[in-house]
Each structure stands twice: as C-alpha cells, then as structure tokens.
C-alpha positions in Angstrom: 122.2 69.6 65.4 119.9 69.5 68.4 120.1 65.7 68.3 124.0 65.8 68.4 123.9 68.4 71.2 121.5 66.1 73.2 123.8 63.1 72.6 126.8 65.2 73.8 125.0 66.4 76.9 123.7 62.9 77.8 127.2 61.3 77.7 128.2 60.0 81.1 131.4 62.0 81.3 129.7 65.3 80.7 127.1 64.6 83.3 129.8 63.4 85.8 131.7 66.6 85.1 128.6 68.8 85.7 127.9 67.0 89.0 131.5 67.5 90.0 131.5 71.2 89.3 128.3 71.7 91.3 129.5 69.7 94.2 132.9 71.4 94.0 131.4 74.9 94.1 129.2 73.9 97.1 132.2 72.4 98.9 134.3 75.6 98.2 131.5 77.7 99.7 131.7 75.6 102.9 135.5 75.8 103.1 135.4 79.6 102.5 133.0 80.0 105.4 135.1 77.8 107.6 138.2 79.9 106.7 136.4 83.2 107.2 134.5 82.2 110.3 137.1 80.1 112.1 140.6 80.1 110.7 140.9 83.9 110.1 139.7 84.8 113.6 142.2 82.3 115.0 145.0 83.9 113.0 143.8 87.3 114.1 143.9 86.1 117.7 147.4 84.9 117.3 148.5 88.3 115.9 146.7 90.1 118.8 148.4 87.9 121.4 151.9 88.0 119.8 151.9 91.7 119.0 150.3 93.0 122.1 147.8 95.1 120.2 144.3 95.8 121.6 142.3 94.6 118.5 142.6 92.4 115.5 142.4 95.4 113.2 145.4 96.9 114.9 147.3 93.6 114.8 146.4 92.9 111.2 147.2 96.4 110.1 150.6 95.1 109.0 148.8 92.8 106.6 147.0 95.7 104.9 148.9 98.5 103.3 148.1 101.2 100.9 149.9 103.0 98.2 148.6 106.5 97.3 145.3 105.6 99.0 144.9 102.2 97.2 144.6 99.4 99.8 146.4 96.1 99.3 144.7 93.5 101.4 147.3 90.8 102.1 144.9 89.2 104.6 142.4 88.4 101.9 145.1 86.8 99.7 146.3 84.7 102.7 142.6 83.7 103.3 142.2 82.7 99.6 145.4 80.7 99.8 144.3 78.9 102.9 140.9 78.2 101.3 142.6 76.8 98.2 145.0 74.6 100.2 142.2 73.1 102.4 140.0 72.5 99.3 142.8 70.9 97.4 143.8 68.7 100.3 140.2 67.4 100.9 139.7 66.8 97.2 143.0 64.9 97.2 141.8 62.7 100.0 138.5 62.1 98.2 140.2 61.2 94.9 142.7 59.0 96.7 139.9 57.1 98.5 138.0 56.7 95.2 141.1 55.4 93.4 141.6 52.9 96.3 138.1 51.7 96.0 138.5 51.2 92.3 141.7 49.3 92.7 140.6 47.1 95.5 138.3 44.7 93.7 140.7 44.2 90.8 143.6 43.7 93.1 141.6 41.1 95.1 140.8 39.2 91.9 144.4 39.2 90.9 145.5 38.0 94.3 143.0 35.1 94.2 144.2 34.1 90.8 147.8 34.2 92.0 146.9 32.2 95.1 145.1 29.6 92.9 148.1 29.3 90.5 150.4 29.0 93.5 148.2 26.4 95.1 148.2 24.4 91.8 151.9 24.5 91.6 152.2 23.2 95.1 149.7 20.5 94.5 151.6 19.4 91.4 154.9 19.3 93.3 153.3 17.2 96.1 151.8 14.9 93.5 155.2 14.4 91.9 156.9 13.8 95.3 154.2 11.2 96.3 154.6 9.4 92.9 158.4 9.3 93.4 158.0 7.9 96.9 155.5 5.3 95.8 157.8 4.3 93.0 160.7 3.9 95.5 158.5 1.9 97.8 157.3 -0.4 95.0 160.9 -1.0 93.9 162.1 -1.8 97.4 159.1 -4.0 98.0 159.7 -5.9 94.8 163.3 -6.6 95.9 162.2 -7.8 99.3 159.5 -10.1 97.9 161.7 -11.9 95.3 161.7 -15.6 95.9 164.9 -17.1 97.4 166.5 -19.6 95.2 169.0 -22.2 96.2 171.9 -23.0 93.9 
C-alpha cells in the first residue's frame, strides 16, 4: 500500500498539480494585497470625491449596512470579486501563453511539411512543362533537319 501511494505521488501530473496549487495560492496572496492596498483605496477615493463626504468610511457607509446589529460588508464582497477577476484574468493569460508555446513547434513542423509538399508539386509541374517543351523542340528540329528530296 505504501508502494502504491509512493507511485501515485510520484506521478508527474500529481506533482504538477501540487506545484500549481502552491504557486496559485502565492499568486492569490499577491493579488489580494494589490486589491487591498491599491484598488480598494482608489475606489474609496472615487467614492469620497463623487459623494463629497469627508472620509472614506463616510463614503463607503452605503456599502456596509446592518440588519438588527449584524453588519453586511458589501465592500469586502466587491473586494473578493475584484481579486477573483484579476486572478482569473492573469491565469487566463498564462494558460493562453503556455498553449501558444505548446502549439508553436508543432505548427511550424506542419508548415514546413506543407511547404515541402507544395515545393515538390511545383517542381514536378516544372519538370513536366520542361519535358513537354523539349519534346516540342525535338519534333520541330526533326522536321527542319529532314533531307530535301527532289522528285
């Protein structure tokens, strides 16, 4: 059983998945700090400037409400949504770049094969045309070089 578990863990896909999870969580932490430290203050500033309130807490008061003393923090939800969207977009770009890198060598090989096949086709056509021209020249030369006979 331990041997099977070791084989399972050592498979490439499991290791790749583990690395992906670790890198993903580290990346999410970075995005969270960017949202909390940069984007949320910018949104707060926009609310302060547009509502004319004196502080961000007053301006964002509309984003936090309470029912029977229980606070509902809409700002935190918006922050989580922004974090998710940024993370998802960056991961999309990474996956897109990785897929492009995977497809590029195969696509180049296929293009080279297509070009070679196309070149061979052109060469065959040129050869056939030259053979036809040579046959015509040989026939016309044979006519011109026939001895003249008197009757």
